[in-house]
C-alpha positions as CSV (number, residue, x, y, z in Angstrom):
1,M,-26.1,-82.5,-31.6
2,S,-24.3,-83.5,-34.8
3,Q,-23.6,-81.0,-37.6
4,N,-25.8,-83.0,-39.9
5,L,-28.8,-82.7,-37.5
6,L,-28.1,-79.0,-37.1
7,Q,-28.3,-78.6,-40.9
8,K,-31.5,-80.6,-41.0
9,L,-33.0,-78.2,-38.4
10,I,-31.9,-75.1,-40.3
11,L,-33.4,-76.6,-43.5
12,Y,-36.6,-77.4,-41.7
13,I,-36.9,-73.9,-40.3
14,V,-36.4,-72.4,-43.7
15,D,-38.8,-74.8,-45.3
16,Q,-41.5,-74.0,-42.8
17,L,-41.1,-70.3,-43.1
18,N,-41.3,-70.7,-46.9
19,D,-44.5,-72.7,-46.6
20,L,-45.9,-70.0,-44.4
21,E,-44.9,-67.5,-47.1
22,T,-42.9,-65.4,-44.7
23,T,-39.3,-64.3,-45.2
24,A,-36.6,-66.7,-43.9
25,Y,-33.7,-64.2,-43.3
26,K,-30.6,-65.0,-41.2
27,T,-31.5,-63.1,-38.1
28,K,-34.8,-64.8,-37.8
29,I,-33.3,-68.3,-38.4
30,V,-30.7,-67.7,-35.7
31,K,-33.2,-66.4,-33.2
32,L,-35.6,-69.2,-33.8
33,L,-32.8,-71.7,-33.2
34,Y,-32.0,-70.0,-30.0
35,L,-35.7,-70.0,-28.9
36,I,-35.9,-73.7,-29.7
37,D,-32.9,-74.3,-27.5
38,V,-34.4,-72.3,-24.7
39,E,-37.7,-74.1,-24.7
40,Y,-36.0,-77.5,-25.2
41,Y,-33.8,-76.8,-22.2
42,R,-36.9,-75.8,-20.2
43,T,-38.3,-79.3,-20.7
44,Y,-35.2,-81.6,-21.1
45,Q,-32.5,-79.7,-19.2
46,Q,-30.2,-79.6,-22.2
47,T,-30.2,-77.7,-25.5
48,L,-31.3,-79.4,-28.7
49,T,-28.6,-77.9,-31.0
50,G,-25.7,-78.2,-28.7
51,L,-24.5,-74.8,-30.0
52,E,-22.2,-72.6,-27.8
53,W,-24.4,-69.5,-27.6
54,I,-22.8,-66.2,-26.8
55,Y,-24.1,-62.6,-26.3
56,Y,-23.2,-60.9,-29.6
57,Y,-24.7,-58.3,-31.9
58,Y,-28.4,-58.7,-32.1
59,G,-28.4,-60.9,-29.1
60,P,-27.7,-64.7,-28.9
61,Y,-25.3,-66.0,-31.6
62,A,-23.2,-69.1,-32.3
63,Y,-20.2,-69.1,-34.6
64,A,-20.9,-72.7,-35.7
65,L,-24.0,-71.4,-37.5
66,E,-21.9,-69.7,-40.2
67,R,-20.4,-73.1,-41.2
68,G,-23.8,-74.8,-40.9
69,L,-25.3,-72.4,-43.4
70,E,-22.3,-72.5,-45.8
71,D,-22.1,-76.3,-45.9
72,L,-25.8,-76.6,-47.0
73,G,-24.7,-75.5,-50.5
74,F,-27.3,-76.1,-53.1
75,L,-29.9,-77.2,-50.5
76,L,-30.3,-73.5,-49.7
77,T,-30.5,-70.6,-52.1
78,K,-30.4,-66.9,-51.4
79,E,-32.8,-64.2,-52.7
80,S,-32.5,-60.5,-52.1
81,F,-35.4,-58.6,-50.6
82,R,-36.1,-55.1,-49.4
83,T,-37.5,-54.5,-45.9
84,Q,-40.4,-52.1,-45.2
85,D,-37.9,-49.3,-44.2
86,G,-36.1,-49.7,-47.5
87,K,-33.1,-51.8,-46.4
88,Q,-31.6,-54.6,-48.5
89,G,-31.6,-58.1,-47.1
90,M,-31.0,-61.7,-48.1
91,A,-33.6,-64.4,-47.6
92,Y,-33.1,-68.2,-47.8
93,K,-35.2,-70.7,-49.8
94,A,-35.1,-74.4,-49.3
95,S,-34.7,-76.6,-52.4
96,G,-37.4,-79.1,-51.2
97,P,-39.5,-80.2,-48.3
98,Q,-37.8,-81.2,-45.1
99,D,-38.8,-83.3,-42.1
100,L,-37.6,-83.9,-38.5
101,D,-39.3,-87.3,-38.0
102,D,-36.1,-88.7,-36.4
103,L,-36.7,-86.4,-33.4
104,G,-40.1,-87.9,-32.5
105,F,-43.5,-86.3,-32.4
106,A,-43.2,-84.4,-29.1
107,K,-39.9,-82.6,-30.0
108,K,-41.1,-81.8,-33.5
109,A,-44.3,-80.4,-32.2
110,K,-42.4,-78.1,-29.8
111,I,-40.3,-76.8,-32.8
112,D,-43.4,-76.3,-34.9
113,R,-45.1,-74.2,-32.2
114,I,-42.1,-71.9,-31.9
115,I,-41.8,-71.4,-35.7
116,K,-45.5,-70.7,-36.2
117,H,-45.6,-68.4,-33.2
118,W,-42.8,-66.1,-34.4
119,A,-43.1,-66.6,-38.2
120,F,-45.0,-63.3,-38.8
121,E,-43.6,-61.2,-35.9
122,D,-41.6,-58.1,-36.7
123,T,-37.8,-58.5,-36.2
124,E,-38.0,-55.7,-33.5
125,D,-40.6,-57.7,-31.5
126,L,-38.6,-60.9,-31.9
127,L,-35.3,-59.3,-30.7
128,D,-37.1,-57.5,-27.9
129,F,-38.5,-60.8,-26.6
130,V,-35.1,-62.6,-26.9
131,Y,-33.3,-59.7,-25.0
132,T,-35.8,-59.2,-22.2
133,D,-37.8,-62.4,-21.8
134,T,-35.3,-65.3,-22.1
135,E,-33.4,-66.1,-19.0
136,P,-29.9,-66.7,-20.5
137,M,-29.8,-63.1,-21.8
138,R,-30.6,-61.5,-18.4
139,G,-27.4,-60.2,-17.0
140,A,-25.4,-61.6,-19.9
141,V,-22.0,-60.1,-20.7
142,F,-21.3,-59.1,-24.3
143,G,-19.0,-61.7,-26.0
144,E,-19.3,-64.3,-23.3
145,M,-21.3,-67.6,-23.3
146,L,-24.9,-67.6,-22.2
147,D,-25.9,-69.5,-19.1
148,F,-28.8,-71.8,-19.9
149,S,-28.9,-73.0,-16.3
150,K,-30.7,-69.8,-15.5
151,I,-33.8,-71.2,-17.3
152,E,-36.7,-72.1,-15.0
153,I,-37.4,-75.7,-15.6
154,D,-41.0,-76.7,-16.4
155,R,-41.4,-79.6,-14.0
156,A,-44.9,-80.5,-15.2
157,R,-43.6,-81.0,-18.7
158,Y,-40.3,-82.6,-17.8
159,V,-40.0,-86.0,-19.5
160,R,-37.5,-88.6,-20.2
161,E,-38.0,-90.2,-23.6
162,L,-37.1,-93.8,-24.3
163,S,-35.3,-94.6,-27.5
164,I,-37.3,-97.5,-29.1
165,P,-36.0,-99.1,-32.3
166,Q,-38.4,-98.7,-35.2
167,E,-38.9,-102.5,-35.5
168,K,-39.8,-102.9,-31.9
169,L,-42.1,-100.0,-32.0
170,T,-43.9,-101.6,-35.0
171,A,-44.2,-104.9,-33.1
172,L,-45.7,-103.2,-30.1
173,R,-48.2,-101.4,-32.2
174,E,-49.2,-104.7,-33.8
175,R,-49.6,-106.4,-30.4
176,F,-51.8,-103.6,-29.2
177,R,-54.0,-103.8,-32.4
178,T,-54.4,-107.5,-32.0
179,R,-55.3,-107.2,-28.3
180,Q,-57.9,-104.5,-29.2
181,L,-59.5,-106.9,-31.7
182,T,-59.6,-109.8,-29.3
183,R,-60.5,-107.9,-26.2
184,H,-63.4,-109.2,-24.2
185,E,-65.1,-108.1,-21.0
186,P,-62.9,-109.1,-18.0
187,L,-64.2,-111.8,-15.7
188,T,-64.8,-111.0,-12.1
189,P,-61.8,-112.5,-10.3
190,S,-62.4,-115.3,-7.8
191,P,-61.7,-114.3,-4.2
192,R,-58.4,-115.5,-2.8
193,Y,-58.7,-117.2,0.6
194,D,-55.7,-117.7,2.8
195,A,-55.0,-118.9,6.4
196,V,-55.6,-115.5,7.9
197,F,-59.0,-115.3,6.2
198,F,-60.1,-118.7,7.6
199,E,-58.8,-117.9,11.1
200,G,-60.8,-114.7,11.1
201,M,-63.9,-116.5,10.0
202,G,-63.5,-119.0,12.7
203,I,-63.4,-116.3,15.4
204,L,-66.6,-114.7,14.0
205,D,-68.4,-118.1,13.9
206,S,-67.4,-118.7,17.6
207,E,-68.7,-115.3,18.6
208,D,-72.0,-116.0,16.7
209,E,-72.4,-119.3,18.5
210,D,-72.2,-117.6,21.9
211,L,-75.0,-115.4,21.0
212,L,-77.3,-118.1,19.7
213,L,-78.7,-119.8,22.8
214,P,-81.1,-122.8,22.7
215,A,-84.7,-121.9,23.1
216,S,-85.2,-124.2,26.1
217,S,-82.7,-122.2,28.1
218,V,-84.5,-118.9,27.6
219,T,-86.6,-117.6,30.6
220,I,-89.2,-114.8,30.0
221,P,-90.4,-113.0,33.1
222,S,-94.2,-113.1,33.6
223,D,-94.7,-109.3,33.3
224,V,-92.8,-109.3,30.0
225,L,-94.8,-112.2,28.7
226,Q,-98.1,-110.5,29.8
227,A,-97.0,-107.3,27.9
228,L,-96.3,-109.3,24.7
229,L,-99.7,-110.9,25.0
230,N,-101.5,-107.6,25.4
231,Q,-99.8,-106.3,22.2
232,T,-101.1,-109.2,20.2
233,E,-104.7,-108.8,21.3
C-alpha cells in the first residue's frame, strides 16, 4: 500500500469518527487500522495497509504510522480532550470529508463496518479484543513482528476482484441497460437433430413394425371369440 493511500485511510477513519461524534484519538486510529488489516487478510490473504505490525505498547503498532500522521499536516488538526478518568488526551479532526471510492464498494463496506462497530466502544474493550481475539496477537513476542498467517481464512467470503477501468465499466453498464430495455421473452429453441438421433428413431420404428401385424394374419381361438361375444351381449 502506498503512503498516499495509507494517509487517505487515516483521514477517512478520522472523518468517519468525527461524523459519528466520537473521539478520534491516536490509540483508536491505530487499532482500527490493525483490525481493518486483520479482517482484510481474512478475506484477501493479505493486509490492506501493508504496514509492518509489531507487538508494542498497547498491542499492535507500526512505526510508519508516525510519519503518516505527521505528513498529513493541515489536513488533520489536534484538539485536547479529557477522558472520563480525568486524563489529558489529543483528538484528531479532519479538515473536510474524505472518501475511499478508489478501493471499490466491497472493501469500503468492510472498512465502514469495522469503524462503526468500534466507534463507541471503550478503549479498554477495544484493547482487550485486540489482545485476546485477534490471531496475530496470540503468542506474539514483544517487539517482534506479528504473524498474520495465523488468521483463519474465511473461505466463504474469499474473492478475487478484477480491476476494471472506469471507461470499460461505464460501457458495460450502458450495454446492460440497453439490453434490459430491449429484452423480450426468449423463443423456444428448435430441437437439434443429428445422425445419432435419426439412427435411434430408425431402430424404434423397426421395432414398432414387428409389433404391428396385418389383421389377416391374426388367428383367434374359438373359445376366446365366444368369451368376447358373451361380454358384448
